C-alpha positions as CSV (number, residue, x, y, z in Angstrom):
1,X,-111.0,-198.6,72.4
2,X,-112.7,-201.0,74.7
3,X,-111.4,-203.9,72.7
4,X,-107.9,-203.3,74.6
5,X,-109.7,-203.9,77.9
6,X,-109.8,-207.6,77.1
7,X,-106.6,-210.0,77.5
8,X,-107.7,-212.1,74.7
9,X,-108.0,-209.0,72.1
10,X,-104.4,-207.9,73.3
11,X,-103.0,-211.2,72.5
12,X,-104.8,-211.6,69.2
13,X,-103.6,-207.8,68.3
14,X,-100.2,-208.8,69.0
15,X,-100.4,-212.2,67.1
16,X,-102.0,-210.2,64.2
17,X,-99.2,-207.6,63.9
18,X,-96.8,-210.5,63.7
19,X,-98.6,-212.1,61.1
20,X,-98.7,-208.9,59.3
21,X,-95.0,-208.5,59.4
22,X,-93.8,-212.2,58.7
23,X,-96.4,-213.3,56.0
24,X,-95.5,-210.9,53.3
25,X,-91.8,-210.8,54.5
26,X,-91.5,-214.4,53.3
27,X,-94.1,-214.1,50.7
28,X,-92.0,-211.5,48.6
29,X,-89.2,-214.0,48.2
30,X,-91.9,-216.9,47.3
31,X,-93.6,-214.4,44.8
32,X,-90.3,-213.4,43.4
33,X,-89.5,-217.2,42.6
34,X,-93.0,-217.9,41.3
35,X,-93.8,-220.2,44.5
36,X,-96.7,-218.4,45.6
37,X,-98.9,-221.3,46.5
38,X,-96.3,-222.9,48.8
39,X,-97.9,-221.4,51.8
40,X,-101.1,-223.3,51.0
41,X,-99.4,-226.8,50.6
42,X,-97.4,-226.1,54.0
43,X,-100.5,-225.3,55.5
44,X,-102.2,-228.6,54.5
45,X,-99.1,-230.5,55.9
46,X,-99.2,-228.4,59.1
47,X,-102.7,-229.8,59.7
48,X,-101.3,-233.1,60.6
49,X,-99.0,-231.5,63.2
50,X,-101.9,-229.7,64.8
51,X,-103.9,-233.0,64.9
52,X,-100.9,-234.8,66.6
53,X,-100.5,-231.8,69.1
54,X,-104.0,-233.1,70.2
55,X,-103.3,-236.7,70.3
56,X,-100.1,-236.1,72.3
57,X,-101.4,-233.7,74.5
58,X,-98.8,-231.1,73.6
59,X,-98.9,-227.7,72.0
60,X,-100.6,-227.7,68.5
61,X,-98.3,-224.9,67.5
62,X,-95.0,-226.5,68.2
63,X,-96.0,-229.8,67.0
64,X,-97.5,-228.1,63.6
65,X,-94.2,-226.3,63.3
66,X,-92.3,-229.4,63.5
67,X,-94.2,-231.2,61.0
68,X,-94.5,-228.1,58.6
69,X,-90.8,-227.9,58.6
70,X,-90.2,-231.6,57.7
71,X,-93.1,-231.1,54.9
72,X,-91.3,-228.0,53.6
73,X,-88.1,-229.5,53.3
74,X,-89.5,-232.6,51.6
75,X,-91.3,-230.1,49.0
76,X,-87.9,-228.2,48.6
77,X,-86.1,-231.5,47.7
78,X,-88.8,-232.6,45.2
79,X,-88.7,-229.0,43.6
80,X,-84.9,-229.2,43.3
81,X,-85.0,-232.4,41.3
82,X,-87.2,-230.9,38.7
83,X,-88.7,-234.0,37.2
84,X,-92.2,-234.1,36.0
85,X,-93.3,-236.5,38.5
86,X,-92.6,-233.7,41.4
87,X,-96.1,-232.2,40.7
88,X,-97.8,-235.6,41.5
89,X,-95.4,-236.2,44.7
90,X,-96.2,-232.8,45.8
91,X,-99.9,-233.1,45.5
92,X,-99.9,-236.3,47.4
93,X,-97.8,-234.6,50.1
94,X,-100.4,-231.8,50.3
95,X,-103.6,-233.8,50.3
96,X,-101.9,-236.4,52.6
97,X,-101.2,-233.9,55.0
98,X,-104.8,-232.6,55.2
99,X,-106.3,-236.1,55.1
100,X,-103.8,-237.2,58.0
101,X,-104.8,-234.6,60.1
102,X,-108.4,-235.4,59.8
103,X,-107.8,-238.8,60.7
104,X,-105.5,-238.3,63.6
105,X,-107.8,-235.9,65.3
106,X,-110.4,-238.3,65.6
107,X,-108.0,-240.6,67.2
108,X,-107.3,-238.0,70.2
109,X,-109.1,-238.4,73.2
110,X,-112.4,-236.2,72.7
111,X,-111.1,-234.8,69.6
112,X,-113.2,-234.2,66.3
113,X,-112.9,-232.3,63.3
114,X,-114.5,-229.4,65.2
115,X,-111.3,-228.9,67.0
116,X,-109.6,-228.1,63.7
117,X,-111.8,-225.3,62.8
118,X,-110.2,-222.6,64.5
119,X,-106.7,-223.6,63.0
120,X,-108.2,-223.8,59.6
121,X,-109.9,-220.3,59.4
122,X,-108.3,-218.4,62.3
123,X,-110.1,-217.3,65.6
124,X,-108.9,-214.4,68.0
125,X,-110.6,-215.8,70.9
126,X,-108.5,-219.0,70.9
127,X,-105.0,-217.3,71.0
128,X,-103.6,-218.3,74.4
129,X,-100.7,-216.6,76.4
130,X,-98.8,-219.9,75.3
131,X,-99.5,-219.4,71.7
132,X,-98.2,-215.9,71.6
133,X,-94.9,-216.9,73.5
134,X,-94.5,-219.5,70.4
135,X,-95.5,-217.0,67.9
136,X,-93.3,-214.3,69.1
137,X,-90.2,-216.8,69.1
138,X,-91.1,-218.1,65.5
139,X,-91.6,-214.5,64.2
140,X,-88.2,-213.5,65.5
141,X,-86.7,-216.2,63.6
142,X,-88.7,-215.3,60.4
143,X,-87.7,-211.6,60.6
144,X,-84.1,-212.4,61.2
145,X,-83.9,-214.7,58.1
146,X,-85.8,-212.6,55.8
147,X,-84.3,-209.3,56.6
148,X,-80.8,-210.4,57.7
149,X,-80.2,-212.5,54.7
150,X,-82.4,-210.4,52.3
151,X,-79.2,-210.0,49.7
152,X,-78.5,-213.6,49.6
153,X,-82.0,-214.8,49.3
154,X,-82.9,-212.2,46.6
155,X,-79.7,-213.5,44.5
156,X,-81.1,-217.1,44.9
157,X,-84.6,-216.0,43.8
158,X,-83.3,-214.2,40.9
159,X,-80.9,-216.7,39.4
160,X,-79.8,-219.7,41.2
161,X,-77.1,-220.6,38.8
162,X,-75.5,-217.0,39.0
163,X,-75.9,-217.3,42.8
164,X,-74.0,-220.6,42.8
165,X,-71.2,-219.3,40.8
166,X,-70.8,-216.4,43.1
167,X,-70.1,-218.9,45.9
168,X,-73.5,-218.6,47.6
169,X,-74.7,-221.8,49.5
170,X,-77.6,-222.2,47.0
171,X,-79.0,-225.6,48.4
172,X,-78.8,-224.4,52.2
173,X,-80.3,-221.0,51.3
174,X,-83.4,-222.6,49.6
175,X,-83.9,-225.0,52.4
176,X,-83.7,-222.1,54.8
177,X,-86.3,-220.3,52.7
178,X,-88.6,-223.3,52.6
179,X,-88.2,-223.7,56.5
180,X,-89.2,-220.0,56.9
181,X,-92.1,-220.3,54.9
182,X,-93.3,-223.2,57.1
183,X,-92.7,-221.3,60.2
184,X,-94.5,-218.3,59.0
185,X,-97.6,-220.7,58.3
186,X,-97.5,-221.9,62.0
187,X,-97.3,-218.0,63.0
188,X,-100.1,-217.1,61.1
189,X,-102.3,-220.1,61.8
190,X,-104.3,-218.7,65.0
191,X,-105.1,-215.5,63.5
192,X,-105.5,-216.2,59.8
193,X,-105.9,-219.9,59.5
194,X,-104.1,-222.6,57.7
195,X,-106.4,-222.5,54.6
196,X,-105.9,-218.6,54.2
197,X,-102.3,-217.9,55.3
198,X,-101.2,-218.3,51.5
199,X,-103.3,-215.4,50.9
200,X,-101.3,-213.3,53.4
201,X,-98.0,-214.3,51.8
202,X,-99.1,-213.2,48.2
203,X,-101.8,-210.5,48.3
204,X,-99.8,-207.6,50.1
205,X,-96.9,-208.5,48.1
206,X,-98.9,-208.3,45.0
207,X,-100.4,-204.9,46.2
208,X,-97.1,-203.4,46.8
209,X,-95.8,-204.3,43.4
210,X,-98.5,-202.1,41.9
211,X,-96.9,-198.9,43.5
212,X,-93.2,-199.9,44.0
213,X,-90.0,-200.3,42.0
214,X,-87.5,-202.5,43.3
215,X,-87.2,-205.3,45.7
216,X,-86.5,-203.6,48.9
217,X,-89.5,-201.2,48.4
218,X,-91.9,-203.9,47.4
219,X,-90.9,-205.7,50.7
220,X,-91.1,-202.7,53.0
221,X,-94.6,-201.7,51.5
222,X,-95.8,-205.3,51.5
223,X,-94.9,-205.8,55.3
224,X,-96.8,-202.3,56.0
225,X,-99.9,-203.4,54.3
226,X,-99.6,-206.7,55.9
227,X,-99.6,-205.2,59.3
228,X,-102.6,-202.8,58.4
229,X,-104.8,-205.2,57.2
230,X,-104.1,-207.9,60.0
231,X,-104.7,-205.4,62.8
232,X,-107.7,-203.9,61.1
233,X,-109.1,-207.2,60.5
234,X,-108.6,-208.3,63.8
235,X,-110.1,-205.2,65.2
236,X,-113.2,-205.7,62.8
237,X,-113.6,-209.2,63.9
238,X,-114.2,-208.1,67.5
239,X,-117.1,-205.9,66.5
240,X,-118.7,-207.7,63.7
241,X,-118.1,-211.2,65.1
242,X,-116.8,-212.5,61.9
243,X,-114.0,-215.1,61.3
244,X,-110.7,-213.4,61.5
245,X,-109.0,-215.1,58.6
246,X,-111.8,-214.3,56.1
247,X,-112.1,-210.7,57.4
248,X,-108.1,-210.0,57.1
249,X,-107.9,-211.7,53.5
250,X,-110.9,-209.5,52.3
251,X,-109.4,-206.6,53.5
252,X,-106.2,-207.4,51.7
253,X,-108.0,-207.7,48.4
254,X,-109.5,-204.6,48.9
255,X,-106.1,-202.9,49.3
256,X,-105.0,-204.6,46.3
257,X,-107.8,-203.2,44.3
258,X,-107.3,-199.7,45.6
259,X,-103.6,-200.0,44.8
260,X,-104.3,-201.3,41.1
261,X,-106.7,-198.3,40.7
262,X,-104.0,-195.8,41.9
263,X,-101.2,-197.4,39.9
264,X,-102.8,-197.2,36.6
265,X,-102.6,-193.2,36.3
266,X,-99.2,-193.4,37.7
267,X,-98.1,-195.8,35.2
268,X,-99.4,-193.8,32.4
269,X,-97.6,-190.6,33.9
270,X,-94.1,-192.5,34.0
271,X,-94.6,-193.8,30.6
272,X,-95.6,-190.3,29.3
273,X,-92.4,-188.8,31.1
274,X,-90.1,-191.4,29.8
275,X,-91.4,-190.8,26.3
276,X,-91.0,-187.0,26.6
277,X,-87.2,-187.7,28.0
278,X,-86.6,-189.8,25.0
279,X,-87.7,-187.2,22.5
280,X,-85.7,-184.7,24.0
281,X,-82.5,-186.8,24.0
282,X,-83.3,-187.8,20.6
283,X,-83.6,-184.2,19.3
284,X,-80.2,-183.3,21.3
285,X,-78.5,-186.3,19.7
286,X,-78.0,-187.7,23.1
287,X,-78.2,-191.6,23.5
288,X,-81.0,-192.8,26.0
């Protein structure tokens, strides 16, 4: 394990583990409420924050977090209005964020679009000690929200009207979920990249759904898959000199395919057992 002898790999593996935990954690809620592409949109907006970080000579991670949070809140407010024009407004926000990042980075001293490459696709060699500090703080926030408020967030994702009737602060929880998704994007951008972070929010969750029943089981398995593929992909990047984001996402897709292959016979077996139980109950005059 000579890769652990290098400080940059130690930092990269720590960041990868945090990405593996946080992205599927918030992704489970986004998939539940059919907002799987939200992470992709936030990633576009966060690009403006990264560029502002270079322009103002401050931390791109913290600046990206600020801009991503503002963008995510805007997305949620647009979504909550439920108007047809909302799709157009979201598209303008997404692509405006990306275009703004490209324009602003060229205004920064010595800046060019090449500076954005590691943020777009991830790079293990660019994770600094300051980045790790920021990522750990942000990841703790994401874990606290997604696990500490899992019952309330699940209720909102299932049925907003019912959650509102039961007295839950639906508007606040929706905004909190959007902010948490934005924070997750900035946690993941150094390892997975802004353009691929949405994949880590969705694919581990989709893979977990193939073999689990119930929200809690899906959340747990998705986080395990996320950590495994993030650490494996980061380690593989060290040996094969490939982009970390692409490697991690491809591994996640491979796990999804394996889970799909495994789930097919399991589903058939469960269906067969259910039919057999129903037949027995029917013969004995018991309602199923």
